SELUMKOL-33007 format. One record per residue (C-alpha): residue in three letters; chain; x negated, y negated, z negated. Coordinates in steps of 0.2 Angstrom, whole numbers. Layout:
BEGIN
ATOM    r  c     xx     yy     zz
ATOM  ALA  A      X      Y      Z
...
This chain:
BEGIN
ATOM    r  c     xx     yy     zz
ATOM  MET  A    -64    -27   -105
ATOM  ARG  A    -46    -27   -112
ATOM  LEU  A    -33    -22    -99
ATOM  THR  A    -14    -24   -100
ATOM  ILE  A     -3    -11    -90
ATOM  LYS  A     15    -10    -87
ATOM  HIS  A     21      4    -77
ATOM  GLU  A     40      5    -73
ATOM  THR  A     48     20    -63
ATOM  THR  A     66     19    -59
ATOM  TYR  A     75     35    -51
ATOM  THR  A     93     32    -44
ATOM  TYR  A    105     45    -37
ATOM  GLU  A    120     43    -26
ATOM  THR  A    130     54    -38
ATOM  PRO  A    128     58    -56
ATOM  VAL  A    115     71    -60
ATOM  SER  A    122     86    -70
ATOM  TYR  A    105     92    -77
ATOM  ALA  A     87     85    -75
ATOM  LEU  A     71     88    -85
ATOM  GLN  A     54     79    -82
ATOM  GLN  A     36     81    -88
ATOM  ILE  A     29     64    -90
ATOM  ARG  A     10     61    -91
ATOM  LEU  A      8     42    -93
ATOM  THR  A     -2     40   -109
ATOM  PRO  A    -20     36   -107
ATOM  LYS  A    -34     47   -114
ATOM  ASP  A    -42     40   -129
ATOM  ARG  A    -61     45   -127
ATOM  ALA  A    -78     39   -121
ATOM  GLY  A    -76     23   -111
ATOM  GLN  A    -59     19   -116
ATOM  ASN  A    -50     15   -132
ATOM  ILE  A    -31     15   -133
ATOM  ILE  A    -26     -1   -143
ATOM  ASN  A     -7      2   -141
ATOM  TRP  A      3     12   -130
ATOM  SER  A     22     17   -129
ATOM  THR  A     34     26   -116
ATOM  THR  A     52     22   -117
ATOM  ILE  A     66     30   -107
ATOM  GLU  A     82     23   -102
ATOM  GLY  A     95     36    -97
ATOM  GLY  A     86     50   -105
ATOM  THR  A     79     57   -122
ATOM  LYS  A     62     64   -126
ATOM  GLN  A     64     82   -131
ATOM  ALA  A     46     86   -136
ATOM  SER  A     28     79   -135
ATOM  TYR  A     12     89   -133
ATOM  ASP  A     -5     90   -127
ATOM  ASP  A     -7    102   -112
ATOM  GLN  A    -23    112   -108
ATOM  HIS  A    -32     97   -101
ATOM  ASN  A    -29     86   -117
ATOM  ASN  A    -16     77   -106
ATOM  HIS  A     -2     69   -117
ATOM  VAL  A     15     76   -110
ATOM  ASP  A     32     69   -115
ATOM  LEU  A     46     81   -110
ATOM  VAL  A     62     70   -105
ATOM  LEU  A     79     77   -103
ATOM  PHE  A     92     66    -92
ATOM  GLU  A    108     61   -101
ATOM  PRO  A    122     70    -93
ATOM  GLY  A    131     61    -79
ATOM  ARG  A    118     48    -77
ATOM  SER  A    114     41    -59
ATOM  LYS  A     99     31    -65
ATOM  ILE  A     84     33    -77
ATOM  ILE  A     71     21    -80
ATOM  VAL  A     53     26    -87
ATOM  VAL  A     43     12    -94
ATOM  SER  A     25     15   -100
ATOM  GLU  A     15      0   -106
ATOM  GLY  A      1     -5   -118
ATOM  GLU  A    -17    -11   -119
ATOM  VAL  A    -33     -2   -117
ATOM  GLU  A    -51     -7   -121
ATOM  THR  A    -63     -1   -108
ATOM  SER  A    -82     -1   -105
ATOM  ASP  A    -93      3    -90
ATOM  ASN  A   -102     19    -93
ATOM  ASN  A   -107     21    -74
ATOM  GLY  A    -94     34    -72
ATOM  VAL  A   -101     45    -85
ATOM  VAL  A    -87     52    -96
ATOM  GLY  A    -98     64   -105
ATOM  SER  A    -95     81   -114
ATOM  HIS  A    -82     93   -109
ATOM  GLY  A    -66     93   -120
ATOM  GLY  A    -49    101   -120
ATOM  TYR  A    -44    119   -121
ATOM  THR  A    -49    124   -103
ATOM  PRO  A    -66    132   -101
ATOM  LEU  A    -78    124    -88
ATOM  TRP  A    -77    139    -77
ATOM  TYR  A    -59    135    -73
ATOM  PHE  A    -64    120    -64
ATOM  LYS  A    -73    130    -51
ATOM  ARG  A    -56    138    -45
ATOM  SER  A    -49    133    -29
ATOM  THR  A    -30    129    -28
ATOM  PRO  A    -19    128    -12
ATOM  LEU  A    -22    109    -11
ATOM  THR  A    -41    111    -13
ATOM  LYS  A    -44    128     -5
ATOM  PRO  A    -60    126      6
ATOM  GLY  A    -60    130     24
ATOM  VAL  A    -71    128     40
ATOM  GLY  A    -70    108     38
ATOM  ILE  A    -75    108     20
ATOM  ARG  A    -89    121     23
ATOM  LYS  A    -96    112     38
ATOM  LEU  A    -95     95     27
ATOM  VAL  A   -106    102     13
ATOM  ARG  A   -119    109     25
ATOM  ASN  A   -125     91     28
ATOM  LEU  A   -130     89      9
ATOM  ASP  A   -148     90      4
ATOM  LYS  A   -149    106     -7
ATOM  ASP  A   -166     99    -14
ATOM  GLU  A   -158     83    -20
ATOM  ASP  A   -154     79    -38
ATOM  ASP  A   -137     82    -44
ATOM  ILE  A   -132     63    -46
ATOM  PRO  A   -139     57    -29
ATOM  ARG  A   -131     73    -21
ATOM  LEU  A   -114     70    -27
ATOM  HIS  A   -115     51    -22
ATOM  ALA  A   -120     57     -5
ATOM  LEU  A   -105     68     -4
ATOM  SER  A    -94     54     -9
ATOM  ALA  A   -101     43      4
ATOM  LEU  A   -100     57     18
ATOM  ILE  A    -82     60     14
ATOM  ARG  A    -78     42     15
ATOM  SER  A    -87     40     31
ATOM  GLU  A    -77     55     39
ATOM  VAL  A    -60     51     32
ATOM  ASP  A    -53     33     34
ATOM  TYR  A    -41     26     20
ATOM  GLU  A    -25     24     28
ATOM  THR  A     -7     25     21
ATOM  GLY  A      7     35     28
ATOM  THR  A     -3     48     37
ATOM  THR  A     -2     61     22
ATOM  ASN  A      9     65      7
ATOM  SER  A      8     74     -9
ATOM  LYS  A      7     91     -1
ATOM  THR  A     -7     88     11
ATOM  THR  A    -22     99      8
ATOM  ALA  A    -40     94      8
ATOM  GLU  A    -43    103     23
ATOM  GLU  A    -28     95     33
ATOM  ALA  A    -34     77     27
ATOM  LEU  A    -52     80     32
ATOM  GLU  A    -46     87     49
ATOM  ASN  A    -35     71     52
ATOM  LYS  A    -48     60     47
ATOM  SER  A    -37     49     37
ATOM  GLY  A    -28     49     20
ATOM  VAL  A    -27     40      3
ATOM  CYS  A    -35     41    -13
ATOM  GLN  A    -27     58    -18
ATOM  ASP  A    -34     66     -2
ATOM  HIS  A    -52     58     -4
ATOM  ALA  A    -52     66    -22
ATOM  HIS  A    -45     83    -16
ATOM  ILE  A    -59     84     -3
ATOM  PHE  A    -72     79    -14
ATOM  ILE  A    -66     92    -28
ATOM  ALA  A    -66    106    -14
ATOM  ALA  A    -83    101     -8
ATOM  ALA  A    -91    100    -25
ATOM  ARG  A    -84    117    -30
ATOM  GLN  A    -90    125    -14
ATOM  VAL  A   -108    120    -19
ATOM  GLY  A   -106    126    -37
ATOM  TYR  A   -100    111    -47
ATOM  PRO  A    -85    111    -59
ATOM  ALA  A    -74     98    -53
ATOM  ARG  A    -57     90    -57
ATOM  TYR  A    -43     78    -51
ATOM  VAL  A    -41     61    -61
ATOM  SER  A    -24     51    -61
ATOM  GLY  A    -25     34    -69
ATOM  TYR  A    -25     15    -66
ATOM  LEU  A    -36      2    -57
ATOM  MET  A    -36    -16    -60
ATOM  MET  A    -38    -24    -43
ATOM  ASN  A    -48    -39    -42
ATOM  ASP  A    -37    -49    -30
ATOM  ARG  A    -20    -44    -37
ATOM  VAL  A    -10    -40    -53
ATOM  GLU  A      5    -31    -45
ATOM  GLN  A      0    -13    -39
ATOM  GLU  A      8     -2    -26
ATOM  ALA  A      5     14    -35
ATOM  THR  A     -7     23    -48
ATOM  HIS  A    -24     27    -43
ATOM  ALA  A    -33     44    -41
ATOM  TRP  A    -52     49    -41
ATOM  ALA  A    -62     64    -45
ATOM  GLU  A    -75     70    -58
ATOM  ALA  A    -89     83    -57
ATOM  TYR  A    -98     91    -71
ATOM  VAL  A   -117     89    -71
ATOM  GLU  A   -127     99    -83
ATOM  GLY  A   -136     88    -96
ATOM  ILE  A   -124     74    -92
ATOM  GLY  A   -106     80    -93
ATOM  TRP  A    -92     74    -82
ATOM  VAL  A    -95     60    -70
ATOM  GLY  A    -82     51    -60
ATOM  PHE  A    -82     47    -41
ATOM  ASP  A    -70     36    -33
ATOM  VAL  A    -72     41    -15
ATOM  SER  A    -59     28     -8
ATOM  ASN  A    -68     13    -16
ATOM  ARG  A    -86     20    -14
ATOM  ILE  A    -91     18    -32
ATOM  SER  A    -91     27    -49
ATOM  PRO  A    -77     21    -60
ATOM  ASP  A    -82      6    -71
ATOM  GLU  A    -72     -5    -84
ATOM  ARG  A    -58     -8    -73
ATOM  TYR  A    -52     10    -73
ATOM  VAL  A    -41     18    -85
ATOM  ARG  A    -41     38    -86
ATOM  VAL  A    -23     45    -89
ATOM  ALA  A    -23     63    -84
ATOM  THR  A    -34     76    -77
ATOM  GLY  A    -32     94    -69
ATOM  LEU  A    -37    105    -55
ATOM  ASP  A    -28     95    -43
ATOM  TYR  A    -14     82    -41
ATOM  ASN  A     -1     95    -46
ATOM  GLU  A     -9     97    -64
ATOM  ALA  A    -12     78    -67
ATOM  MET  A      4     70    -58
ATOM  PRO  A     11     56    -68
ATOM  ILE  A     29     63    -67
ATOM  TYR  A     35     80    -63
ATOM  GLY  A     53     86    -64
ATOM  LEU  A     67     98    -59
ATOM  ARG  A     86     95    -57
ATOM  PHE  A    101    106    -55
ATOM  GLY  A    118    102    -47
ATOM  ASN  A    124     97    -29
ATOM  ALA  A    111     91    -16
ATOM  ASN  A    108     73    -21
ATOM  PRO  A     95     61    -13
ATOM  GLU  A     83     53    -25
ATOM  LYS  A     77     36    -23
ATOM  MET  A     61     30    -33
ATOM  LEU  A     55     12    -36
ATOM  VAL  A     38      9    -44
ATOM  SER  A     33     -7    -53
ATOM  LEU  A     16     -8    -59
ATOM  GLN  A      5    -22    -66
ATOM  VAL  A    -13    -20    -72
ATOM  GLN  A    -22    -36    -78
ATOM  GLN  A    -36    -42    -89
């Protein structure tokens, strides 16, 4: 399937910003299951200072705001050819060893809730059915509901609240999978919805590493493994290592407003 994507993010400030720097992870990965036909990221109100691949093979653009700007627009767009591999990404790549993906983070630290959750899994079941059972269990316990969590909500908190969004589902899955011994990671990317072109936000899901198969994706929110409608952009231990845009700014207290326009279509 050939997908066309246009992702535009506009930041506005009440007063001009004296200094701001952003890391942008918006370039899809060119590997098993997806081929990047063309892709570009343009900046209005800022300049690219450097581009590099981080420890997870995520492509990063480092962008510096032009001094005195009160608006900056980031546009990433292109075409990606995808195929359905039943969620299988395959062998491990990047500069980070597999053991790194068994580490917990503040967002994925297991607690009483996660440990109780994994006790419901069949220890004698094969890896793939076991991980699908984990995904289904999380979705049955945690409803998809916007506005109940934020980017700082931990896996334990979302599980306790019994509601959250794709980020929370991914964090719970990652924490639980690591708890039972699987390397696991967070994935940010795009999903073509069957009933619309305009999207409200980027999507997130999780991957677990299975011996003899490699990395396998699980979209807890939609109860499936990723298919040809999904485009992988960035991976990491959790949201903080795979977030699309991360930045810092100096100067007077200045409220930031963000507007996102995202189109994904065949």
